[in-house]
C-alpha positions, 0 to 999 in steps of 0.5 A, spaced: 380 527 330 376 532 328 371 527 326 370 525 333 370 531 336 364 533 331 360 527 332 361 528 340 359 535 339 353 533 335 351 528 340 351 533 346 347 538 342 342 533 341 342 531 348 342 539 350 336 540 346 332 534 349 333 537 356 327 541 358 329 548 361 328 548 369 324 553 372 324 556 379 319 555 384 313 560 385 316 562 392 323 562 390 325 569 391 321 568 398 326 563 400 332 567 397 329 573 401 328 569 408 335 566 407 338 573 406 334 575 413 337 569 417 344 571 416 347 574 422 348 581 422 355 584 424 355 587 431 356 594 432 363 596 435 361 598 443 367 600 447 369 597 453 369 604 457 364 609 455 365 616 453 362 618 460 366 614 464 372 616 460 370 624 461 369 623 468 376 619 469 379 625 466 375 630 470 377 627 476 385 627 474 385 634 472 381 636 478 386 633 482 392 636 479 389 643 480 387 641 487 395 639 488 397 645 485 393 650 489 395 646 496 402 644 496 403 637 500 408 641 505 402 646 507 397 640 508 400 634 512 406 633 516 411 627 514 410 624 521 403 624 521 403 620 514 409 615 516 406 608 517 413 605 518 412 605 526 405 603 526 406 597 521 413 594 523 413 587 520 418 582 521 420 576 516 419 569 520 424 566 515 431 567 513 430 572 506 430 568 500 436 570 495 435 569 488 441 570 482 439 575 477 438 569 472 433 566 476 430 573 477 430 574 469 427 567 468 421 568 473 420 574 470 420 572 463 415 566 465 410 571 468 410 575 462 409 568 458 403 566 462 401 573 462 400 574 454 397 567 453 390 569 455 391 575 450 394 571 444 388 566 445 383 571 445 386 574 438 386 567 435 379 565 437 377 572 434 381 572 427 381 564 426 375 561 429 
């Protein structure tokens, strides 16, 4: 058995000595550098809402809280002036629809299901495609 391996080894050594060494082309490094340059550069993270906008929203919120603190609602407006119930008196043209609690839960869960589909689709496209 060893003789067989020795013969095969000798034949392989002889064949390897006969094969000339391959030399890279003259512009090999240039081609490598071009392929490296062609690779996509990762996008830098840019938030959807900039810091300026967030600071502006925060400033408006804080200013409105300060304004409400120094100007209580009882001194500004009367409830009768702000009441829209008399001005907007809508009447239902049909009989009111009554749904059981089970139907309301079913409609609510279906709405949540359809609401999360775009979010899940975006996550799957981002991570797996």
